[in-house]
C-alpha positions as CSV (number, residue, x, y, z in Angstrom):
1,M,91.8,-59.4,-56.8
2,S,91.4,-55.6,-56.6
3,S,94.5,-53.7,-55.6
4,V,92.4,-50.6,-54.9
5,E,88.6,-50.3,-54.6
6,V,86.6,-47.3,-53.7
7,R,82.8,-47.5,-52.9
8,R,80.3,-44.7,-52.9
9,L,83.1,-42.2,-52.3
10,V,82.2,-38.6,-51.5
11,K,84.4,-35.7,-50.7
12,V,83.0,-32.3,-49.9
13,Y,84.9,-29.0,-49.2
14,G,82.4,-26.5,-47.8
15,D,79.9,-26.0,-50.5
16,V,82.0,-27.8,-53.2
17,V,81.4,-31.4,-54.0
18,A,84.8,-32.7,-55.2
19,L,83.8,-36.3,-55.5
20,N,80.2,-37.4,-55.9
21,G,79.7,-41.1,-55.3
22,I,82.8,-42.7,-56.9
23,D,82.7,-46.4,-57.5
24,L,86.0,-47.8,-58.9
25,S,87.9,-51.1,-58.8
26,I,91.5,-51.3,-60.0
27,S,93.0,-54.8,-60.4
28,K,96.3,-55.7,-58.9
29,G,99.3,-55.2,-61.1
30,R,97.6,-52.8,-63.6
31,L,98.8,-49.6,-65.0
32,F,95.7,-47.4,-64.5
33,A,94.9,-43.8,-65.3
34,L,92.5,-41.3,-64.0
35,I,91.9,-38.8,-66.8
36,G,89.7,-35.7,-66.7
37,P,89.8,-31.9,-67.0
38,N,91.3,-29.7,-64.3
39,G,89.1,-29.6,-61.2
40,A,87.4,-33.0,-62.0
41,G,88.5,-34.6,-58.7
42,K,91.4,-36.7,-59.9
43,T,94.0,-35.4,-57.4
44,T,91.4,-35.5,-54.6
45,L,90.8,-39.2,-55.3
46,L,94.5,-40.0,-55.4
47,R,95.1,-38.2,-52.1
48,I,92.2,-40.0,-50.4
49,I,93.6,-43.4,-51.6
50,A,97.0,-42.4,-50.3
51,G,95.5,-41.4,-46.9
52,L,96.5,-37.7,-47.2
53,N,92.9,-36.6,-47.3
54,K,89.9,-38.2,-45.5
55,P,86.7,-38.9,-47.4
56,T,83.4,-37.3,-46.3
57,S,81.7,-40.7,-46.8
58,G,82.2,-44.0,-48.5
59,E,84.9,-46.6,-48.4
60,V,88.5,-47.2,-49.6
61,W,89.9,-50.7,-49.7
62,I,93.6,-51.5,-50.4
63,N,94.6,-55.1,-51.1
64,G,91.4,-56.3,-49.5
65,V,91.7,-54.2,-46.3
66,L,89.4,-51.4,-45.4
67,V,91.6,-48.4,-44.9
68,A,89.1,-45.5,-44.8
69,S,85.4,-45.3,-43.9
70,P,83.9,-42.5,-41.9
71,E,80.8,-44.5,-41.4
72,A,82.8,-47.4,-39.8
73,G,85.2,-45.1,-38.0
74,V,88.1,-46.5,-39.9
75,F,91.2,-44.5,-41.0
76,I,94.6,-46.2,-41.5
77,P,97.4,-43.6,-41.8
78,P,99.4,-43.2,-45.0
79,A,102.5,-44.9,-43.7
80,K,100.6,-48.1,-43.1
81,R,98.9,-48.4,-46.4
82,G,101.8,-49.6,-48.5
83,V,101.4,-46.8,-51.0
84,G,104.1,-44.6,-52.6
85,V,103.2,-41.1,-54.0
86,V,104.9,-38.9,-56.6
87,F,103.5,-35.4,-56.6
88,Q,103.1,-33.1,-59.6
89,N,105.8,-30.7,-58.2
90,L,107.9,-33.7,-57.2
91,G,108.5,-32.2,-53.7
92,L,112.2,-32.8,-53.5
93,Y,114.0,-30.9,-50.7
94,P,116.7,-28.6,-52.3
95,H,118.9,-28.5,-49.2
96,M,119.2,-32.4,-49.1
97,T,121.2,-34.6,-51.4
98,V,119.6,-37.1,-53.7
99,Y,120.6,-39.9,-51.2
100,D,118.9,-38.1,-48.3
101,N,115.8,-37.3,-50.3
102,V,115.3,-40.9,-51.2
103,A,116.1,-42.1,-47.7
104,L,113.7,-39.7,-46.0
105,P,110.6,-42.0,-45.9
106,L,112.6,-44.8,-44.3
107,R,114.2,-42.5,-41.7
108,V,110.8,-41.1,-40.8
109,R,109.8,-44.7,-40.0
110,H,113.0,-45.2,-37.9
111,V,114.3,-47.9,-40.2
112,P,117.8,-49.0,-39.1
113,R,120.7,-47.2,-40.8
114,L,122.2,-50.2,-42.6
115,E,118.7,-51.2,-44.0
116,V,118.2,-47.6,-45.2
117,D,121.5,-47.6,-47.0
118,R,120.8,-51.0,-48.6
119,S,117.3,-49.9,-49.7
120,V,118.4,-46.6,-51.1
121,R,121.3,-48.1,-53.2
122,L,119.1,-50.9,-54.5
123,I,116.3,-48.5,-55.8
124,A,119.0,-46.1,-57.1
125,E,120.5,-48.9,-59.1
126,E,117.0,-49.9,-60.4
127,L,116.3,-46.3,-61.6
128,E,119.8,-45.7,-62.8
129,I,120.5,-42.8,-60.5
130,S,123.4,-44.3,-58.4
131,D,125.8,-41.7,-59.8
132,L,123.5,-38.9,-58.6
133,L,123.3,-39.8,-54.9
134,S,125.7,-37.1,-53.8
135,R,124.2,-34.3,-55.9
136,Y,121.4,-31.8,-54.9
137,P,118.1,-31.5,-56.8
138,T,119.0,-28.2,-58.3
139,Q,122.0,-29.9,-60.0
140,L,119.7,-32.3,-61.9
141,S,117.7,-32.1,-65.1
142,S,113.9,-32.4,-64.9
143,G,114.1,-36.0,-66.0
144,Q,116.6,-36.9,-63.3
145,Q,114.5,-35.1,-60.7
146,Q,111.6,-37.2,-61.7
147,R,113.6,-40.4,-61.3
148,V,114.6,-39.3,-57.8
149,A,111.0,-38.6,-56.9
150,I,110.0,-42.1,-58.1
151,A,112.9,-43.7,-56.2
152,R,111.8,-42.0,-53.0
153,A,108.2,-43.2,-53.6
154,L,109.4,-46.8,-54.2
155,V,112.2,-47.1,-51.6
156,G,109.7,-48.5,-49.0
157,N,108.7,-51.3,-51.4
158,P,105.0,-50.2,-51.7
159,S,102.5,-52.4,-53.5
160,I,100.8,-49.3,-55.1
161,L,102.4,-46.2,-56.7
162,L,100.3,-43.1,-57.1
163,M,101.4,-40.4,-59.6
164,D,99.8,-37.0,-59.9
165,E,100.4,-35.4,-63.3
166,P,103.8,-37.0,-63.5
167,F,104.8,-35.7,-66.9
168,S,103.2,-32.2,-67.0
169,N,106.4,-30.4,-66.0
170,L,108.5,-32.2,-68.6
171,D,109.3,-30.9,-72.0
172,A,107.2,-32.6,-74.7
173,R,110.3,-34.3,-76.2
174,Y,111.1,-36.0,-72.9
175,R,107.6,-37.3,-72.1
176,P,107.8,-40.5,-74.2
177,T,111.0,-41.4,-72.4
178,A,109.4,-40.7,-69.0
179,R,106.3,-42.8,-69.9
180,E,108.6,-45.7,-70.9
181,L,110.4,-45.4,-67.6
182,V,107.2,-45.7,-65.6
183,R,106.0,-48.6,-67.8
184,G,109.3,-50.4,-67.3
185,I,109.2,-49.9,-63.5
186,Q,105.7,-51.2,-63.3
187,R,106.4,-54.3,-65.4
188,R,109.6,-55.2,-63.6
189,L,108.2,-54.7,-60.1
190,G,104.7,-55.9,-60.8
191,I,103.2,-53.2,-58.7
192,T,99.9,-51.3,-59.3
193,V,100.4,-47.8,-60.7
194,I,97.7,-45.2,-60.7
195,I,98.3,-42.0,-62.7
196,A,96.2,-38.8,-62.6
197,S,96.4,-36.9,-65.8
198,N,94.6,-34.5,-68.1
199,D,96.7,-35.5,-71.1
200,P,95.1,-38.2,-73.4
201,S,98.6,-39.1,-74.6
202,D,99.3,-40.6,-71.2
203,V,96.3,-42.8,-71.5
204,I,96.7,-43.9,-75.1
205,N,100.4,-44.5,-75.0
206,L,100.9,-45.9,-71.5
207,V,98.2,-47.5,-69.4
208,D,96.2,-50.7,-69.5
209,E,93.0,-49.2,-68.4
210,A,91.6,-45.8,-67.4
211,A,88.7,-44.1,-65.7
212,V,87.3,-40.8,-67.1
213,I,86.4,-38.5,-64.2
214,I,84.1,-35.5,-64.9
215,K,82.7,-33.2,-62.2
216,G,83.5,-35.7,-59.5
217,R,81.9,-38.7,-61.1
218,V,83.1,-41.7,-63.2
219,A,81.9,-41.1,-66.7
220,Q,83.5,-44.2,-68.3
221,V,86.0,-47.0,-67.5
222,G,87.8,-48.9,-70.2
223,E,90.9,-49.7,-72.2
224,P,92.4,-46.8,-74.1
225,V,91.3,-47.9,-77.5
226,S,87.7,-48.2,-76.3
227,L,87.7,-44.8,-74.7
228,Y,89.1,-43.3,-77.8
229,R,86.9,-45.0,-80.4
230,E,83.8,-45.7,-78.4
231,P,83.5,-42.8,-75.9
232,A,80.3,-42.8,-73.8
233,S,79.6,-39.2,-74.5
234,L,80.7,-36.1,-76.5
235,E,82.6,-34.8,-73.4
236,V,84.5,-38.0,-73.0
237,A,85.4,-38.0,-76.7
238,G,86.8,-34.5,-76.4
239,L,88.9,-35.4,-73.4
240,M,90.4,-38.4,-75.2
241,G,91.9,-36.4,-78.1
242,E,91.3,-33.8,-80.8
243,L,87.8,-34.0,-82.2
244,N,85.9,-32.2,-84.9
245,V,82.2,-31.7,-84.0
246,I,79.7,-31.2,-86.8
247,E,75.9,-30.9,-86.8
248,A,74.4,-33.7,-88.9
249,V,71.2,-35.6,-89.5
250,I,70.8,-39.4,-89.4
251,T,67.9,-41.0,-91.3
252,N,66.6,-44.5,-91.1
253,P,66.1,-45.6,-94.8
254,L,63.1,-47.8,-93.9
255,S,61.0,-45.5,-91.7
256,R,62.5,-42.3,-93.1
257,E,62.7,-41.0,-89.5
258,A,65.3,-38.3,-89.2
259,R,67.2,-37.2,-86.1
260,E,69.5,-34.3,-85.5
261,V,72.8,-35.3,-83.9
262,Y,76.4,-34.2,-83.4
263,L,78.9,-36.0,-85.6
264,G,82.3,-36.4,-84.1
265,V,85.4,-37.3,-86.1
266,R,89.1,-37.3,-85.3
267,P,91.5,-35.4,-87.5
268,G,93.1,-38.6,-88.7
269,D,89.7,-39.8,-90.0
270,L,89.2,-36.9,-92.4
271,T,90.5,-36.8,-95.9
272,I,90.3,-34.8,-99.1
273,A,87.9,-36.5,-101.5
274,S,89.1,-37.0,-105.1
275,G,86.2,-38.1,-107.4
276,D,83.9,-41.0,-106.6
277,S,86.7,-43.2,-105.5
278,G,87.5,-40.8,-102.7
279,L,84.1,-41.3,-101.2
280,K,83.8,-45.1,-101.3
281,D,84.1,-45.6,-97.6
282,Y,83.5,-42.0,-96.5
283,V,80.7,-39.6,-95.8
284,E,81.1,-36.2,-97.6
285,I,81.3,-33.3,-95.1
286,G,81.3,-30.4,-97.5
287,T,83.6,-28.2,-99.7
288,G,85.7,-25.6,-98.1
289,V,88.8,-23.5,-98.3
290,V,92.2,-24.5,-97.0
291,E,93.2,-21.9,-94.4
292,A,96.5,-23.3,-93.2
293,V,98.9,-26.3,-93.6
294,E,101.1,-27.0,-90.6
295,F,103.9,-29.5,-90.9
296,Q,103.9,-31.8,-87.8
297,G,106.8,-34.1,-88.7
298,N,105.2,-37.4,-89.8
299,Y,101.9,-35.7,-91.0
300,N,100.4,-32.4,-92.0
301,L,97.7,-30.7,-89.9
302,V,95.4,-29.1,-92.4
303,L,92.8,-26.5,-91.3
304,V,89.8,-26.2,-93.7
305,N,87.0,-23.7,-93.4
306,V,83.7,-25.5,-94.3
307,N,80.7,-23.2,-94.1
308,G,82.3,-21.2,-91.3
309,R,83.5,-24.3,-89.4
310,I,87.2,-24.9,-89.0
311,L,87.9,-28.6,-89.4
312,K,91.3,-30.1,-88.5
313,M,92.6,-32.9,-90.7
314,A,95.8,-35.0,-90.1
315,T,97.0,-36.2,-93.5
316,N,100.1,-36.9,-95.5
317,L,98.6,-34.7,-98.3
318,T,99.9,-31.2,-98.8
319,P,97.1,-29.0,-100.2
320,T,97.7,-25.4,-101.1
321,A,96.5,-22.7,-98.7
322,G,93.6,-20.9,-100.3
323,S,92.6,-23.9,-102.5
324,R,89.0,-25.3,-102.4
325,V,88.8,-29.0,-101.4
326,T,86.0,-31.5,-100.6
327,I,86.3,-33.0,-97.1
328,A,85.1,-36.5,-96.3
329,A,85.0,-38.5,-93.0
330,R,85.8,-42.2,-92.8
331,R,82.6,-44.1,-92.0
332,S,84.4,-46.3,-89.5
333,G,85.7,-43.3,-87.6
334,I,82.4,-41.4,-87.3
335,M,80.9,-41.1,-83.9
336,L,77.3,-39.9,-83.4
337,F,76.1,-38.2,-80.3
338,S,72.6,-37.2,-79.1
339,K,71.9,-33.5,-79.3
340,A,69.7,-33.8,-76.2
341,N,72.2,-35.3,-73.7
342,G,75.5,-35.7,-75.6
343,R,75.5,-39.5,-75.2
344,L,76.9,-41.8,-77.8
345,I,74.3,-43.2,-80.2
346,K,75.0,-46.8,-81.2
347,V,73.7,-47.6,-84.6
348,N,74.3,-50.2,-87.3
349,D,76.1,-48.4,-90.1
350,G,74.0,-50.1,-92.8
351,D,70.8,-49.0,-91.1
352,I,71.3,-45.3,-91.3
353,L,72.1,-42.5,-93.8
354,V,74.2,-39.6,-92.5
355,S,73.9,-36.1,-94.0
356,V,75.8,-33.1,-92.7
357,K,73.9,-29.9,-92.1
358,P,75.0,-26.9,-94.2
């Protein structure tokens, strides 16, 4: 059963089309992401699901119930949708204690005082913030503030949790811990979690499935590994992580038909070739000069200038800056895209020859 389903969803602000015919089905109990560049429509879609914005046209279904449809004259308000929301800026009230911030959604609904207290203390224990209930948001770390915001979203026992850029305001070193917190909550409570993000790490390291949103449309839906290794287009490939893009030619050895394409390859799929053995399962890209070697902890990021193109390579090798090296791309990591429309070209590796344009 779908936890959330949107059909033919359109949202227009004046002359701006924020969402342009979105169709999306999110299964119950999934950890799902909406990923795309800034302005793609991710936050607008979350707000429409939450009931904070009304669609221009189309339908929103939650747990099998139609909650929004201008055509049918249906609009169920946010408080009756069973949805919790964590905003990018967290939205905690600085003049209120943690206890009062978490209790606020229940008090607005006029829940009895004893029930409010029981619910607040239960969710505080679940998120390990019981010792913070008497403090104010300004007395908390960013990670603690995020826990409080999640507790407030969950205190009403929603079936769906929506999170808008939940990790963007955290230092990079705290993001893995924050992702693990969200994953743990989702698994323990069995709720559906939908995250909007422009960070591919949130997709690759956290969710079960994701939809790539570009210019108000769904460009691709799939599991993280599929989006990363088999992106539908060059644009999707770039959104899912660092990508080297090189002009190349593919040739069918039988017909000798040649076609110009874009060759995409991740930094981790590039290497420095060393003799014939270095090219066994690789396609030679060219010879260039090492411009920089940046230590990244568990690998080196090597920047190589090949015919005026700067290629990024993630490797455990440590070449010397200024040295000349031959760069090769792992065949299994090569992605080919049409020059005409940027779409992924699916070919059988044995049926083509790839040559890189100088």
